[in-house]
PDB file of N, H, CA, C and O in Angstrom:
ATOM      1  N   MET A   1     -13.632   7.904  11.673  1.00  0.00           N
ATOM      2  CA  MET A   1     -13.372   7.239  10.881  1.00  0.00           C
ATOM      3  C   MET A   1     -13.253   7.563   9.339  1.00  0.00           C
ATOM      4  O   MET A   1     -12.315   7.195   8.631  1.00  0.00           O
ATOM      5  N   ILE A   2     -14.274   8.259   8.950  1.00  0.00           N
ATOM      6  H   ILE A   2     -15.036   8.557   9.525  1.00  0.00           H
ATOM      7  CA  ILE A   2     -14.370   8.797   7.913  1.00  0.00           C
ATOM      8  C   ILE A   2     -13.028   9.392   7.179  1.00  0.00           C
ATOM      9  O   ILE A   2     -12.386   9.151   6.157  1.00  0.00           O
ATOM     10  N   ASN A   3     -12.968  10.331   8.312  1.00  0.00           N
ATOM     11  H   ASN A   3     -13.489  10.527   9.142  1.00  0.00           H
ATOM     12  CA  ASN A   3     -11.704  11.415   7.959  1.00  0.00           C
ATOM     13  C   ASN A   3     -10.703  10.921   7.924  1.00  0.00           C
ATOM     14  O   ASN A   3      -9.827  11.471   7.256  1.00  0.00           O
ATOM     15  N   TYR A   4     -10.377   9.548   8.700  1.00  0.00           N
ATOM     16  H   TYR A   4     -11.089   9.101   9.243  1.00  0.00           H
ATOM     17  CA  TYR A   4      -8.468   9.081   8.748  1.00  0.00           C
ATOM     18  C   TYR A   4      -8.942   8.377   7.495  1.00  0.00           C
ATOM     19  O   TYR A   4      -7.883   8.438   6.870  1.00  0.00           O
ATOM     20  N   LEU A   5      -9.639   7.855   6.816  1.00  0.00           N
ATOM     21  H   LEU A   5     -10.499   7.805   7.324  1.00  0.00           H
ATOM     22  CA  LEU A   5      -9.616   7.722   5.538  1.00  0.00           C
ATOM     23  C   LEU A   5      -9.080   8.413   4.569  1.00  0.00           C
ATOM     24  O   LEU A   5      -7.970   8.458   4.038  1.00  0.00           O
ATOM     25  N   ARG A   6     -10.171   8.989   4.433  1.00  0.00           N
ATOM     26  H   ARG A   6     -11.072   8.952   4.864  1.00  0.00           H
ATOM     27  CA  ARG A   6     -10.008  10.542   3.636  1.00  0.00           C
ATOM     28  C   ARG A   6      -8.686  11.121   4.340  1.00  0.00           C
ATOM     29  O   ARG A   6      -8.538  12.288   3.977  1.00  0.00           O
ATOM     30  N   ASN A   7      -8.117  10.889   4.836  1.00  0.00           N
ATOM     31  H   ASN A   7      -8.238   9.941   5.130  1.00  0.00           H
ATOM     32  CA  ASN A   7      -6.913  11.409   4.866  1.00  0.00           C
ATOM     33  C   ASN A   7      -5.788  10.772   4.363  1.00  0.00           C
ATOM     34  O   ASN A   7      -4.952  11.288   3.622  1.00  0.00           O
ATOM     35  N   ILE A   8      -5.789   9.727   4.753  1.00  0.00           N
ATOM     36  H   ILE A   8      -6.468   9.307   5.356  1.00  0.00           H
ATOM     37  CA  ILE A   8      -4.760   8.833   4.099  1.00  0.00           C
ATOM     38  C   ILE A   8      -5.121   8.865   2.721  1.00  0.00           C
ATOM     39  O   ILE A   8      -4.238   8.164   2.227  1.00  0.00           O
ATOM     40  N   ARG A   9      -5.968   9.288   1.646  1.00  0.00           N
ATOM     41  H   ARG A   9      -6.685   9.857   2.047  1.00  0.00           H
ATOM     42  CA  ARG A   9      -6.204   9.268   0.586  1.00  0.00           C
ATOM     43  C   ARG A   9      -5.569  10.319   0.033  1.00  0.00           C
ATOM     44  O   ARG A   9      -4.952  10.244  -1.030  1.00  0.00           O
ATOM     45  N   LYS A  10      -5.705  11.505   0.825  1.00  0.00           N
ATOM     46  H   LYS A  10      -6.206  11.565   1.688  1.00  0.00           H
ATOM     47  CA  LYS A  10      -5.264  13.022   0.585  1.00  0.00           C
ATOM     48  C   LYS A  10      -3.734  12.590   0.406  1.00  0.00           C
ATOM     49  O   LYS A  10      -3.149  12.600  -0.677  1.00  0.00           O
ATOM     50  N   THR A  11      -3.074  12.142   1.843  1.00  0.00           N
ATOM     51  H   THR A  11      -3.549  12.133   2.723  1.00  0.00           H
ATOM     52  CA  THR A  11      -1.289  12.246   1.711  1.00  0.00           C
ATOM     53  C   THR A  11      -1.296  11.218   0.661  1.00  0.00           C
ATOM     54  O   THR A  11      -0.456  11.659  -0.124  1.00  0.00           O
ATOM     55  N   LEU A  12      -1.673  10.268   0.237  1.00  0.00           N
ATOM     56  H   LEU A  12      -2.355   9.909   0.874  1.00  0.00           H
ATOM     57  CA  LEU A  12      -1.099   9.060  -0.730  1.00  0.00           C
ATOM     58  C   LEU A  12      -0.930  10.047  -1.919  1.00  0.00           C
ATOM     59  O   LEU A  12       0.230  10.296  -2.247  1.00  0.00           O
ATOM     60  N   LEU A  13      -2.100  10.735  -2.713  1.00  0.00           N
ATOM     61  H   LEU A  13      -3.042  10.533  -2.446  1.00  0.00           H
ATOM     62  CA  LEU A  13      -1.991  11.247  -3.813  1.00  0.00           C
ATOM     63  C   LEU A  13      -1.476  11.851  -3.863  1.00  0.00           C
ATOM     64  O   LEU A  13      -0.887  11.845  -4.944  1.00  0.00           O
ATOM     65  N   LYS A  14      -0.966  13.289  -2.677  1.00  0.00           N
ATOM     66  H   LYS A  14      -1.444  13.294  -1.799  1.00  0.00           H
ATOM     67  CA  LYS A  14      -0.421  13.635  -2.836  1.00  0.00           C
ATOM     68  C   LYS A  14       1.586  13.718  -2.592  1.00  0.00           C
ATOM     69  O   LYS A  14       2.474  14.544  -2.802  1.00  0.00           O
ATOM     70  N   ASP A  15       1.503  12.661  -2.178  1.00  0.00           N
ATOM     71  H   ASP A  15       0.781  11.989  -2.008  1.00  0.00           H
ATOM     72  CA  ASP A  15       2.987  12.247  -2.170  1.00  0.00           C
ATOM     73  C   ASP A  15       3.176  11.395  -3.240  1.00  0.00           C
ATOM     74  O   ASP A  15       4.241  10.797  -3.086  1.00  0.00           O
ATOM     75  N   GLY A  16       2.376  10.948  -4.679  1.00  0.00           N
ATOM     76  H   GLY A  16       1.511  11.435  -4.804  1.00  0.00           H
ATOM     77  CA  GLY A  16       2.539  10.152  -5.821  1.00  0.00           C
ATOM     78  C   GLY A  16       2.586   9.554  -5.843  1.00  0.00           C
ATOM     79  O   GLY A  16       2.745   8.944  -6.900  1.00  0.00           O
ATOM     80  N   LYS A  17       2.492   8.920  -4.515  1.00  0.00           N
ATOM     81  H   LYS A  17       2.363   9.416  -3.657  1.00  0.00           H
ATOM     82  CA  LYS A  17       2.092   7.749  -4.271  1.00  0.00           C
ATOM     83  C   LYS A  17       1.036   6.609  -4.561  1.00  0.00           C
ATOM     84  O   LYS A  17       0.364   5.987  -3.738  1.00  0.00           O
ATOM     85  N   THR A  18       1.064   6.461  -6.292  1.00  0.00           N
ATOM     86  H   THR A  18       1.610   6.966  -6.960  1.00  0.00           H
ATOM     87  CA  THR A  18      -0.234   6.128  -7.012  1.00  0.00           C
ATOM     88  C   THR A  18      -0.689   4.458  -7.144  1.00  0.00           C
ATOM     89  O   THR A  18      -1.808   4.095  -7.507  1.00  0.00           O
ATOM     90  N   ASN A  19       0.357   3.605  -6.794  1.00  0.00           N
ATOM     91  H   ASN A  19       1.266   3.900  -6.500  1.00  0.00           H
ATOM     92  CA  ASN A  19       0.817   2.322  -6.610  1.00  0.00           C
ATOM     93  C   ASN A  19       0.148   1.712  -5.295  1.00  0.00           C
ATOM     94  O   ASN A  19      -0.689   0.815  -5.202  1.00  0.00           O
ATOM     95  N   ARG A  20       0.733   2.425  -4.374  1.00  0.00           N
ATOM     96  H   ARG A  20       1.413   3.154  -4.450  1.00  0.00           H
ATOM     97  CA  ARG A  20      -0.099   2.386  -2.620  1.00  0.00           C
ATOM     98  C   ARG A  20      -1.632   2.898  -2.690  1.00  0.00           C
ATOM     99  O   ARG A  20      -2.517   2.381  -2.008  1.00  0.00           O
ATOM    100  N   TYR A  21      -1.839   3.908  -3.536  1.00  0.00           N
ATOM    101  H   TYR A  21      -1.120   4.328  -4.090  1.00  0.00           H
ATOM    102  CA  TYR A  21      -3.292   4.676  -3.610  1.00  0.00           C
ATOM    103  C   TYR A  21      -4.072   3.635  -3.898  1.00  0.00           C
ATOM    104  O   TYR A  21      -5.172   3.530  -3.356  1.00  0.00           O
ATOM    105  N   PHE A  22      -3.529   2.539  -4.965  1.00  0.00           N
ATOM    106  H   PHE A  22      -2.636   2.624  -5.405  1.00  0.00           H
ATOM    107  CA  PHE A  22      -4.511   1.484  -5.640  1.00  0.00           C
ATOM    108  C   PHE A  22      -4.873   0.571  -4.610  1.00  0.00           C
ATOM    109  O   PHE A  22      -5.995   0.182  -4.285  1.00  0.00           O
ATOM    110  N   LYS A  23      -3.754   0.287  -4.144  1.00  0.00           N
ATOM    111  H   LYS A  23      -2.843   0.603  -4.408  1.00  0.00           H
ATOM    112  CA  LYS A  23      -3.986  -0.912  -3.352  1.00  0.00           C
ATOM    113  C   LYS A  23      -4.651  -0.595  -2.351  1.00  0.00           C
ATOM    114  O   LYS A  23      -5.324  -1.583  -2.057  1.00  0.00           O
ATOM    115  N   TYR A  24      -4.941   0.609  -1.332  1.00  0.00           N
ATOM    116  H   TYR A  24      -4.394   1.411  -1.571  1.00  0.00           H
ATOM    117  CA  TYR A  24      -5.522   1.446  -0.333  1.00  0.00           C
ATOM    118  C   TYR A  24      -7.299   1.094  -1.037  1.00  0.00           C
ATOM    119  O   TYR A  24      -8.224   0.407  -0.602  1.00  0.00           O
ATOM    120  N   ALA A  25      -7.136   1.986  -2.342  1.00  0.00           N
ATOM    121  H   ALA A  25      -6.385   2.543  -2.696  1.00  0.00           H
ATOM    122  CA  ALA A  25      -8.158   1.725  -3.118  1.00  0.00           C
ATOM    123  C   ALA A  25      -9.093   0.478  -3.345  1.00  0.00           C
ATOM    124  O   ALA A  25     -10.277   0.721  -3.576  1.00  0.00           O
ATOM    125  N   ILE A  26      -8.693  -0.781  -3.303  1.00  0.00           N
ATOM    126  H   ILE A  26      -7.731  -0.978  -3.115  1.00  0.00           H
ATOM    127  CA  ILE A  26      -8.927  -1.664  -3.794  1.00  0.00           C
ATOM    128  C   ILE A  26      -8.866  -2.653  -2.539  1.00  0.00           C
ATOM    129  O   ILE A  26      -9.674  -3.577  -2.633  1.00  0.00           O
ATOM    130  N   GLY A  27      -7.973  -2.657  -1.230  1.00  0.00           N
ATOM    131  H   GLY A  27      -7.316  -1.907  -1.153  1.00  0.00           H
ATOM    132  CA  GLY A  27      -8.589  -2.692  -0.204  1.00  0.00           C
ATOM    133  C   GLY A  27      -9.788  -2.498   0.575  1.00  0.00           C
ATOM    134  O   GLY A  27     -10.414  -3.266   1.305  1.00  0.00           O
ATOM    135  N   GLU A  28     -10.004  -0.987   0.165  1.00  0.00           N
ATOM    136  H   GLU A  28      -9.495  -0.363  -0.428  1.00  0.00           H
ATOM    137  CA  GLU A  28     -11.509  -0.281   0.642  1.00  0.00           C
ATOM    138  C   GLU A  28     -12.859  -0.849   0.049  1.00  0.00           C
ATOM    139  O   GLU A  28     -13.930  -0.949   0.649  1.00  0.00           O
ATOM    140  N   ILE A  29     -12.575  -1.206  -1.273  1.00  0.00           N
ATOM    141  H   ILE A  29     -11.706  -1.125  -1.760  1.00  0.00           H
ATOM    142  CA  ILE A  29     -13.545  -1.830  -2.324  1.00  0.00           C
ATOM    143  C   ILE A  29     -13.750  -3.095  -1.786  1.00  0.00           C
ATOM    144  O   ILE A  29     -14.748  -3.774  -2.027  1.00  0.00           O
ATOM    145  N   VAL A  30     -12.348  -3.606  -0.682  1.00  0.00           N
ATOM    146  H   VAL A  30     -11.537  -3.054  -0.486  1.00  0.00           H
ATOM    147  CA  VAL A  30     -13.094  -5.730  -0.213  1.00  0.00           C
ATOM    148  C   VAL A  30     -13.330  -5.653   0.926  1.00  0.00           C
ATOM    149  O   VAL A  30     -13.679  -6.664   1.536  1.00  0.00           O
ATOM    150  N   LEU A  31     -13.207  -4.395   1.576  1.00  0.00           N
ATOM    151  H   LEU A  31     -12.923  -3.574   1.081  1.00  0.00           H
ATOM    152  CA  LEU A  31     -13.878  -4.341   2.825  1.00  0.00           C
ATOM    153  C   LEU A  31     -15.800  -3.900   2.568  1.00  0.00           C
ATOM    154  O   LEU A  31     -16.797  -4.261   3.194  1.00  0.00           O
ATOM    155  N   VAL A  32     -15.658  -3.178   1.614  1.00  0.00           N
ATOM    156  H   VAL A  32     -14.848  -2.885   1.106  1.00  0.00           H
ATOM    157  CA  VAL A  32     -17.378  -2.824   1.492  1.00  0.00           C
ATOM    158  C   VAL A  32     -17.419  -4.140   0.848  1.00  0.00           C
ATOM    159  O   VAL A  32     -18.095  -4.614   1.761  1.00  0.00           O
ATOM    160  N   VAL A  33     -17.277  -5.101   0.079  1.00  0.00           N
ATOM    161  H   VAL A  33     -16.728  -4.716  -0.663  1.00  0.00           H
ATOM    162  CA  VAL A  33     -18.074  -6.127  -0.238  1.00  0.00           C
ATOM    163  C   VAL A  33     -18.079  -7.002   0.862  1.00  0.00           C
ATOM    164  O   VAL A  33     -19.105  -7.682   0.865  1.00  0.00           O
ATOM    165  N   ILE A  34     -17.268  -7.257   1.858  1.00  0.00           N
ATOM    166  H   ILE A  34     -16.434  -6.704   1.855  1.00  0.00           H
ATOM    167  CA  ILE A  34     -17.487  -7.812   2.725  1.00  0.00           C
ATOM    168  C   ILE A  34     -18.419  -7.571   3.872  1.00  0.00           C
ATOM    169  O   ILE A  34     -18.871  -8.562   4.445  1.00  0.00           O
ATOM    170  N   GLY A  35     -18.778  -6.311   4.298  1.00  0.00           N
ATOM    171  H   GLY A  35     -18.411  -5.506   3.833  1.00  0.00           H
ATOM    172  CA  GLY A  35     -19.690  -5.769   4.222  1.00  0.00           C
ATOM    173  C   GLY A  35     -20.798  -6.413   3.933  1.00  0.00           C
ATOM    174  O   GLY A  35     -21.125  -7.408   4.580  1.00  0.00           O
ATOM    175  N   ILE A  36     -21.711  -5.819   2.673  1.00  0.00           N
ATOM    176  H   ILE A  36     -21.445  -5.011   2.147  1.00  0.00           H
ATOM    177  CA  ILE A  36     -22.245  -6.070   2.081  1.00  0.00           C
ATOM    178  C   ILE A  36     -22.733  -7.544   1.985  1.00  0.00           C
ATOM    179  O   ILE A  36     -23.920  -7.772   2.221  1.00  0.00           O
ATOM    180  N   LEU A  37     -21.995  -8.434   1.694  1.00  0.00           N
ATOM    181  H   LEU A  37     -21.031  -8.249   1.502  1.00  0.00           H
ATOM    182  CA  LEU A  37     -22.026 -10.173   2.497  1.00  0.00           C
ATOM    183  C   LEU A  37     -22.677 -10.311   4.064  1.00  0.00           C
ATOM    184  O   LEU A  37     -23.554 -11.167   4.176  1.00  0.00           O
ATOM    185  N   ILE A  38     -22.400  -9.714   5.002  1.00  0.00           N
ATOM    186  H   ILE A  38     -21.688  -9.019   4.911  1.00  0.00           H
ATOM    187  CA  ILE A  38     -22.350 -10.194   6.048  1.00  0.00           C
ATOM    188  C   ILE A  38     -23.732  -9.529   6.397  1.00  0.00           C
ATOM    189  O   ILE A  38     -24.397  -9.965   7.337  1.00  0.00           O
ATOM    190  N   ALA A  39     -24.039  -8.763   5.843  1.00  0.00           N
ATOM    191  H   ALA A  39     -23.499  -8.409   5.080  1.00  0.00           H
ATOM    192  CA  ALA A  39     -25.652  -7.947   6.089  1.00  0.00           C
ATOM    193  C   ALA A  39     -26.844  -8.887   5.306  1.00  0.00           C
ATOM    194  O   ALA A  39     -28.027  -9.133   5.538  1.00  0.00           O
ATOM    195  N   LEU A  40     -25.915  -9.254   4.301  1.00  0.00           N
ATOM    196  H   LEU A  40     -24.953  -9.054   4.113  1.00  0.00           H
ATOM    197  CA  LEU A  40     -27.108 -10.507   3.515  1.00  0.00           C
ATOM    198  C   LEU A  40     -26.960 -11.382   3.851  1.00  0.00           C
ATOM    199  O   LEU A  40     -27.858 -12.160   3.532  1.00  0.00           O
ATOM    200  N   SER A  41     -25.902 -11.951   4.647  1.00  0.00           N
ATOM    201  H   SER A  41     -25.172 -11.319   4.906  1.00  0.00           H
ATOM    202  CA  SER A  41     -25.569 -13.429   5.411  1.00  0.00           C
ATOM    203  C   SER A  41     -27.068 -13.085   6.819  1.00  0.00           C
ATOM    204  O   SER A  41     -28.005 -13.844   7.066  1.00  0.00           O
ATOM    205  N   ILE A  42     -26.739 -11.576   7.539  1.00  0.00           N
ATOM    206  H   ILE A  42     -25.977 -10.959   7.338  1.00  0.00           H
ATOM    207  CA  ILE A  42     -27.612 -11.864   8.778  1.00  0.00           C
ATOM    208  C   ILE A  42     -29.257 -11.626   8.411  1.00  0.00           C
ATOM    209  O   ILE A  42     -30.157 -12.143   9.072  1.00  0.00           O
ATOM    210  N   ASN A  43     -29.494 -10.687   7.152  1.00  0.00           N
ATOM    211  H   ASN A  43     -28.763 -10.267   6.615  1.00  0.00           H
ATOM    212  CA  ASN A  43     -30.321 -11.092   6.399  1.00  0.00           C
ATOM    213  C   ASN A  43     -31.184 -11.642   6.891  1.00  0.00           C
ATOM    214  O   ASN A  43     -32.056 -11.347   7.708  1.00  0.00           O
ATOM    215  N   ASN A  44     -30.712 -13.100   5.960  1.00  0.00           N
ATOM    216  H   ASN A  44     -30.004 -13.340   5.295  1.00  0.00           H
ATOM    217  CA  ASN A  44     -31.170 -14.135   5.639  1.00  0.00           C
ATOM    218  C   ASN A  44     -31.607 -14.982   6.593  1.00  0.00           C
ATOM    219  O   ASN A  44     -32.090 -16.070   6.280  1.00  0.00           O
TER     220      ASN A  44
END
């Protein structure tokens, strides 16, 4: 899974599609935050 995400990141930067890369990066950050919030709610 990590390799798949890394390949997407490399291809977006290589093709010069910075706008799509920023959307991808924001989406990845949102997924991490949601995962942390779920882990905290399970912990409580």
